[in-house]
N, C-alpha and C positions, 0 to 999 in steps of 0.2 A: 172568731170572737176571742178576745183576750181573756186570760184568767182574771178573776176578781179576788180581792182580799177583803173579807168581812170579819171584823172582830178578831183580827190576828190569824184567822183560818184561811187557807187557800181554797178557793172554790173554782170549779171547772164547769163550763157550759156543756149541757147535755140535752139532746132533743129526745123527748118521749112522745110516741104516737099511741093514742088511746082510742080504742074502738069500743063503742058503747051504744046503749039505747038513746034515742033522742027524746028527752023528756024534760019537763019543767024542773028546774033545780039541779040538774046534772052538773052543769058547769060550776055552780056554786059549791056543790059537794066536792068536786075535784080540786078546786082552788083552795077550799078549806083544809083538805088533807095535806096539800102541798105546803101551805103557809103555816099550819099547825106543827109541821116538822121543821120549822125555822129555815125554810127553803125559799130563796128568791125566785120569782118568775120573771124572766126577761122578755118572753113573748108568747102569744097564743094565736093559733089559727084554728078556726072552727068551721067544719063543713058538715052539712047534713044531706042525707039522701031522701028519695021519695019512699023508701022502705021503712022509715022510722028509725034509722041508724045514724050515728054521728061518728065522725073522725075528728079528733081534737089533737093538735100537736102543741106541746108545751116546750119551750126552751127554758130550762131551769139551771140553777147553780148548785152542783153537788160537791160536797166536801171530799168524798172518797167512795169507793165501791160499796162499802158497808152502808153508808148513808143512802146511796142510790138504790140498793137492793131493798132496804127497809121501806123506802118511799114507794117503790114499785109494788111491793107486797101490800101496803096499805091502800094503794089505789085499786088493786085487784079485788079488794074486799068490798068495794062500793057496789051496791045493788045496781045491776044493769051494765056494769063494765064487763066486756067480753074478753078483751086482751089489752095488754100494755107492752109495748116494744120500744127498745132503744133504737133510734134512727140516726143516720148520718147527718151532721150539720152541713149546711151549705146548700 
């Protein structure tokens, strides 16, 4: 995916894999944290298992490593989030 330019800032596509509890409102809380940090979401893939867990992959646009680290920290603070990992695009 090509780089994007938003408001004069260069943005880079990053894939984040989030492993969490499957519960009502979880996707809403995750997307709220991402959008409240002025981050664009390019794509979402949601998978749930029979064990009450979910795996959610977001492709977001990050400005830089500091922006990405802040976002990952904020996502990890959501109740029910077990892990957040950067994944390979493609």
